[in-house]
C-alpha positions as CSV (number, residue, x, y, z in Angstrom):
1,M,81.7,59.9,-46.8
2,K,82.5,56.5,-48.2
3,R,80.1,55.3,-51.0
4,E,78.6,51.9,-50.5
5,T,79.9,49.2,-52.9
6,Q,77.4,47.3,-55.0
7,H,78.0,44.2,-52.8
8,E,77.0,46.2,-49.7
9,Q,74.0,47.6,-51.4
10,I,72.8,44.1,-52.3
11,L,73.3,42.9,-48.7
12,K,71.3,45.8,-47.4
13,Y,68.6,45.0,-49.9
14,F,68.4,41.5,-48.5
15,K,68.0,42.9,-45.0
16,T,64.6,44.3,-45.9
17,H,63.6,42.0,-48.8
18,K,64.2,38.2,-48.7
19,T,64.9,37.9,-52.4
20,I,66.2,40.0,-55.4
21,T,65.7,39.7,-59.1
22,P,67.7,41.5,-61.8
23,M,64.9,44.0,-62.4
24,E,64.6,44.8,-58.7
25,A,68.4,45.3,-58.6
26,F,68.2,47.7,-61.5
27,R,65.1,49.6,-60.4
28,E,65.9,49.9,-56.7
29,L,69.8,49.9,-56.7
30,G,70.9,50.9,-60.2
31,I,72.8,47.7,-60.5
32,T,72.7,46.4,-64.1
33,K,74.7,43.2,-63.7
34,L,73.2,41.4,-60.7
35,A,74.4,38.0,-61.8
36,T,78.0,39.3,-62.1
37,R,77.8,40.8,-58.6
38,I,76.3,37.6,-57.2
39,S,79.1,35.6,-58.8
40,E,81.8,37.9,-57.3
41,M,80.2,37.6,-53.9
42,K,80.1,33.7,-54.2
43,R,83.9,33.8,-54.8
44,L,84.1,35.8,-51.5
45,G,82.3,33.1,-49.6
46,Y,78.7,34.3,-49.7
47,L,76.1,31.7,-50.3
48,F,72.9,32.2,-52.3
49,G,70.0,30.1,-53.3
50,Q,68.6,30.8,-56.8
51,E,65.4,29.8,-58.6
52,M,63.9,30.7,-61.9
53,I,60.5,32.3,-61.4
54,S,57.8,33.6,-63.7
55,V,56.9,37.3,-63.7
56,T,54.7,39.4,-66.0
57,N,56.7,42.0,-68.0
58,R,55.5,45.4,-69.0
59,H,53.8,44.0,-72.1
60,G,51.7,41.6,-70.0
61,E,53.7,38.6,-71.1
62,K,54.9,35.9,-68.7
63,V,58.7,35.7,-68.7
64,R,61.2,33.8,-66.5
65,V,63.8,35.5,-64.4
66,M,66.4,34.4,-61.8
67,E,65.5,35.2,-58.2
68,Y,68.3,35.1,-55.6
69,R,68.0,34.4,-51.9
70,F,70.8,35.1,-49.4
71,I,71.7,32.1,-47.3
72,G,74.9,33.2,-45.4
73,R,78.6,33.2,-45.6
74,L,81.4,30.7,-45.2
75,Y,84.4,32.5,-43.7
76,E,87.5,30.8,-42.5
77,E,85.7,27.5,-42.1
78,T,82.9,29.1,-40.1
79,F,79.4,29.4,-41.4
80,Y,77.5,32.7,-40.6
81,T,73.8,32.8,-41.2
82,A,72.2,35.5,-43.3
83,E,70.6,36.9,-40.1
84,E,73.9,37.2,-38.3
85,I,75.5,39.0,-41.3
86,L,72.5,41.3,-41.9
87,E,72.3,42.3,-38.2
88,G,75.7,43.9,-38.5
89,L,74.7,46.2,-41.4
């Protein structure tokens, strides 16, 4: 059985969750370098929105982290929406 790539795992996560943060990627998917994976996916034509959000860490302190939202993919001059891509998973 073929093991899913980290890119595939991230896309599947977006199917059930609208956003992902680095901590969610680590906790839920075991992915330690989310920003690197997102950057790789951008080079492949995937489009993401991103926003710095405030969260509370385990010490009760407010910290800022990047939150990513999947928008879609540009492929051979055609734009596919996130919904179209995620339906195929």
